[in-house]
C-alpha positions in Angstrom: -12.1 49.7 101.3 -14.3 52.7 101.5 -17.4 53.3 99.5 -17.0 56.6 97.6 -20.3 56.7 95.8 -23.2 54.6 94.5 -25.0 54.9 91.1 -28.5 53.5 90.4 -27.7 52.9 86.7 -31.2 54.3 85.7 -32.8 51.4 87.6 -31.0 48.7 85.6 -28.5 47.0 87.8 -28.1 43.3 87.5 -24.6 43.3 86.0 -23.0 40.2 84.6 -19.3 39.3 85.1 -18.2 41.7 82.4 -16.7 44.9 83.7 -13.8 46.9 82.2 -12.1 50.3 82.5 -11.2 52.5 79.6 -8.9 55.5 79.8 -10.1 57.8 76.9 -7.8 59.8 74.7 -8.9 62.9 76.6 -8.0 61.4 79.9 -11.5 60.3 81.2 -12.0 57.0 82.9 -15.0 55.1 81.7 -16.4 52.0 83.5 -18.1 49.6 81.1 -20.5 47.0 82.4 -22.3 44.1 80.8 -25.9 43.3 81.9 -26.8 39.8 83.1 -30.2 39.9 81.4 -32.4 41.8 79.0 -33.5 44.5 78.3 -30.1 46.2 78.7 -27.0 45.2 76.8 -24.2 47.3 78.3 -23.8 50.5 80.4 -20.9 53.0 80.5 -20.3 55.3 83.5 -17.8 58.2 83.6 -15.9 57.6 86.9 -13.2 60.2 86.3 -14.4 61.8 89.5 -15.3 58.7 91.5 -17.4 60.7 93.9 -19.5 62.0 91.1 -20.1 59.1 88.6 -22.1 60.0 85.4 -24.1 57.5 83.3 -23.1 58.3 79.7 -24.7 55.5 77.7 -27.0 52.5 78.3 -27.8 50.3 75.3 -30.7 47.9 74.6 -30.6 44.3 73.5 -32.4 43.5 70.3 -34.2 40.5 71.8 -35.5 39.8 75.3 -34.1 36.3 75.0 -30.5 37.6 74.8 -28.0 38.7 77.4 -24.6 40.4 77.3 -23.1 39.1 80.5 -19.5 39.6 79.5 -17.4 42.3 77.9 -13.8 43.6 77.7 -12.0 46.7 76.6 -8.6 47.3 74.9 -7.8 50.9 74.1 -10.8 52.2 72.2 -12.3 48.8 71.3 -15.1 47.1 73.2 -16.0 43.4 72.8 -19.5 42.4 74.1 -20.7 38.8 74.4 -24.2 37.9 73.1 -25.7 34.7 74.6 -29.1 33.3 74.0 -31.4 31.7 76.6 -31.7 28.6 74.5 -29.7 26.7 71.9 -30.3 27.4 68.2 -31.0 31.2 68.4 -29.8 33.2 65.5 -27.3 36.1 65.8 -25.6 35.0 69.0 -21.8 35.6 69.1 -20.0 38.9 70.0 -20.0 42.5 68.9 -16.9 44.6 68.4 -17.4 48.3 68.9 -15.2 51.4 68.4 -15.6 53.4 71.6 -13.3 56.3 70.8 -16.3 58.5 71.7 -17.7 56.4 74.6 -21.1 58.2 74.3 -21.4 56.9 70.7 -20.2 53.3 70.4 -19.9 52.3 66.7 -20.4 48.7 65.7 -17.3 47.5 63.8 -18.3 43.9 63.3 -20.4 41.0 64.6 -18.9 37.5 64.9 -21.6 34.9 64.6 -21.4 31.8 66.9 -25.0 30.5 66.3 -25.7 26.9 65.5 -28.1 24.1 66.3 -26.4 23.3 69.6 -25.0 26.8 70.4 -26.3 29.5 72.9 -23.6 31.9 71.6 -20.8 33.5 73.7 -20.8 33.3 77.5 -17.5 35.0 78.3 -14.9 37.1 76.4 -11.3 38.1 77.2 -9.7 40.7 75.0 -6.2 41.8 76.0 -4.0 42.5 73.0 -6.3 44.2 70.3 -5.7 41.2 68.0 -7.5 38.2 69.6 -10.8 37.6 71.3 -10.6 34.6 73.6 -14.0 33.3 74.5 -16.2 30.4 75.6 -18.8 29.8 73.1 -20.6 27.3 70.9 -20.3 27.0 67.1 -22.3 26.0 64.1 -20.1 22.9 63.6 -20.0 21.8 67.3 -22.3 19.2 68.8 -21.5 18.4 72.5 -21.8 14.8 73.8 -23.7 16.3 76.8 -26.1 19.1 75.9 -25.1 21.0 79.0 -21.5 21.2 77.7 -22.3 23.5 74.7 -19.5 26.0 75.1 -15.7 25.6 74.6 -12.6 27.7 74.3 -12.2 29.6 71.0 -9.8 32.2 69.8 -11.0 34.7 67.2 -8.5 36.8 65.2 -9.8 40.4 65.0 -6.5 42.0 63.8 -8.6 43.0 60.7 -11.8 43.8 62.6 -13.8 43.8 59.4 -12.9 40.2 58.7 -12.7 38.3 62.0 -11.9 34.5 61.8 -11.4 31.6 64.1 -7.7 31.2 64.7 -8.0 28.3 67.2 -10.1 26.3 69.5 -9.9 23.6 72.1 -12.2 20.7 72.1 -12.2 17.4 74.0 -12.7 13.8 73.0 -16.4 12.7 72.9 -17.6 15.8 71.0 -19.0 15.4 67.5 -19.0 17.4 64.3 -15.8 19.3 64.8 -13.7 20.0 61.8 -10.4 21.8 61.6 -10.3 25.2 60.0 -6.6 25.0 59.2 
């Protein structure tokens, strides 16, 4: 492996585990990165010329108690996790963006995962443009152990304006789970 270039990301490194590549309609390659902690949400760098990377956008989190940590890209859609530092924070979940123009991400929808025992979404996986797989909490989920506040959920985003939970995995010993079927 040979280092081709290094970018300072405007002084805001500290990336989380979320990193994904987008090939744009005009042939550019955009590297999307989630930030481990506030104040930044996500960063995009044009790496079409890997020896000359260009920062094209860096977004801010609305609250210093949030972090993005995870993201994924399919085509021209970007999913970004929103996780709080503590349980019970409002607005945690994930955002779905249209990134057809990477320099101008447009929010399509927010899927809320807040609840009295939830910190929101820790990790996302988005591979088919229809389902967001994630580890998260939920309003109706109370873990037996407070450190076990996230579980596997599948969110159908085939109609991105009306996302809904299509499935979840839970284990015995948890409380307050009800089927959405």
